[in-house]
N, C-alpha and C positions, 0 to 999 in steps of 0.2 A: 459089595456093590449092588448085587441083586436085591438084597433086603432093603437097602436105602431107596432104590428106585421104586420098589413095591410100596414102601411107606408113603412116598410122595405121591404116587399114583392113587393110592387109597385116599389120601387127604383131598386130592383134586376131585375124585368121585363124590366124596362126602360133601364137598363144597357145592357141587352141582346139584345134588339131591336136596340140599338145605336152602337153595336159593330160588325158591318159587317166587312169583311176583307177590310182593307184600301188600296186605290189605291197607286201604286208605282210611279205614275206620278210625275215628279220633280226629283226623285232620278235617274231615267233612263236618263232624259235629262242632268242632271249634269254630270253623269259618261261618257256619250257620248261626252260631251264637254271638259271633263277633264280626259282623259284616264290615265294620270300619277298618279291619286289619287287611287292607287290600293295596297299600302303597307298594309300588315297585320302583326301585332305583337301580341305576346301572351297576354292573358287577365290577370287581377289581381286575386290573390288567396283569397283576403279578402271576407268574407261572414258574414252575420248577425248570431248571436247566436240563436239557435232554442229556441222558447218560451217554458216555463214550465207550462203555464196555459192558459185558454181561454182568460183571460184579457190580458196577455202578447202577445198572438197571435194577438189580435185585434190591440194593440198598435204597434206591429211590422209591420203589414200590412198598417197601416196609414202612417208610415214613409217610408215604402218600396215603396208604390205608389207615395209618394212625391219624392223619389229618382228618379223614372222613369220620372215623369213629369219634374223635374228640369234638369236632364241630357239631355232629349230630347230637352228642350227649349234651352239649351246651344249649343247643336249640330246643331240645326236649325239656330241659330244666326251665328255660325261659317261657315256652309256650304250652308245655304239657301235651303236645300232640304225639300220640302213641306211634305214629309212623316213624318218627325220628328214633324212638327207643328201639323199635323193631329192627330198623336198618343199622343202627349202631351195633346191635348184637351181631348182625351179619358181618359188619366190618371187622369185628373182633375175630371172627372166623377167618376172614381174609388175612388179617395180621398174623394169625397163628400159622396159616399155610405158608406165608412168606418167611416166617421165622424158621420153619422147618427147612425151607429151601436154603436159607442163610447157613443153617447148621450143616447141611449136607455139603455145602461148598467151602466150609471152614472159614466163613466170614464173621467178623465181629458184629453183633447186633447194635446198630446205632442208637436205638431207643429202648434198650433192655430195661433200664431203670428210670426212664423219663416220665415226668409227671404229665398230666393233661396239659396240652398246649406247648409242651417243650419238644424241640426238634434240633437236630444237629445241622440240618439243611436250612440256612438262613432264609431262603426264598419261601420255603414251606412255613417257617415260623411267622414270616410277615403275612403270608396268605391266610394262615389261621386267624390272626388278629383281624384282618380285613373282612374275612367271611363271617366271623362271629359278630362283628360290629354291624355288618350289612344285615345279617339274619335277625338281629334284634330290632330292626326298623319296623317290621310288621310280620305277621304270620305268613302272608303271601311272599314277602321277601325271603323268609326262612325257607320256604319250599323252593324258591328260585335258587337259593344257595345250594340246596340239596342237588338240584338238577345240574348246576354248574360243576359241583365236585364230581359227579358221575361223568359229566362231559369230559372233564380233565382226565379222569381215570381211563375212560374208554380210549381217548386219544393216545395217551402214553402207553397203554397196554397194546394197542394196535401197532404202534411204532416198535415196541420191544419184540413183539411176535414177528415182525417183518425183519428184524435185525439179528435174530438168534435161531440156531437149529439145535440148541441144547435141549435134550428130551425132557429133563426135569423141569427146566424153566418153562418150556412150552406147555406142559401139563398144568402147571400152576397158573400161568398167565391166562391160558384159555378158560380155566374155571373162574378166575377173577373177572374176566371179560364178560362171561355170561351173567355173573352176579351183578356187575355194574349196569349191564343192559336192562336187567330186571328192575334195578333200583331206579334207573332213568325212567322206565315206563311208569313206575309208581309216582314219582315226583311230577313228571310231565303230565300224567293223567289227571292229577289233582289240580295242577295249574290250568289245564284246559277246562276242567269242570267249573272253575271259577272265572273263566273268561280271560285268563292271563297266560296265553300259550308261551312256552319256553322257546327261546331262540338260541340255536347252537352258537357257542363261542370258541370252541376248540376243534371239535369235529365239524364236518361239513353239514349243511342243512339237509343234503340228500341222505347222508349217513344217519342223521337223526330220524328222518322219515322212515328209513328202513327199520330202525330199531323199534319205533313206535307202532309200525304197522305189521311187524313180524315178517317182512319180505326179505 
């Protein structure tokens, strides 16, 4: 038991250390070279069902982190903006942390052998399709999609942290939350730079301001 807790705690610390705010280099270059890529359309309304238990929460986060990784990989392939590649690698670390948590709880991994874009949660599968389609509309829309995903992650992680006192889960969720806040600052900062400020859809506008200002 002690060894398992230490392993999860170590993974959480490594996540925190690895999750500095990611540089926007690449996105800025792309937008300066492609000023026409500034269309913004409204985001999807689909969201995952709130989990009813700690096990369901862990399973949800495993797939939700995969959603982020898969969408960012697709948007990097479409636009070549390095910010997406950087954050996709961070999302893989998030997935690995939740996988370790799954293993420690004796839970079956719902996406152990899933291909890109494949999910057992039907709402996340639908959301993946919607977000990739939206992100393909323009480079600015792609950045907006990134902010929306982090918005959803932050909202769900806050709810999970409020609902559990399981020490292992709290360590991992807290590390993931810090990472998502950093990612939100990266995406929202880029959108602000190009005059397209992000508007919160899942968390409150006050919470978004707290994240962006570091208050």
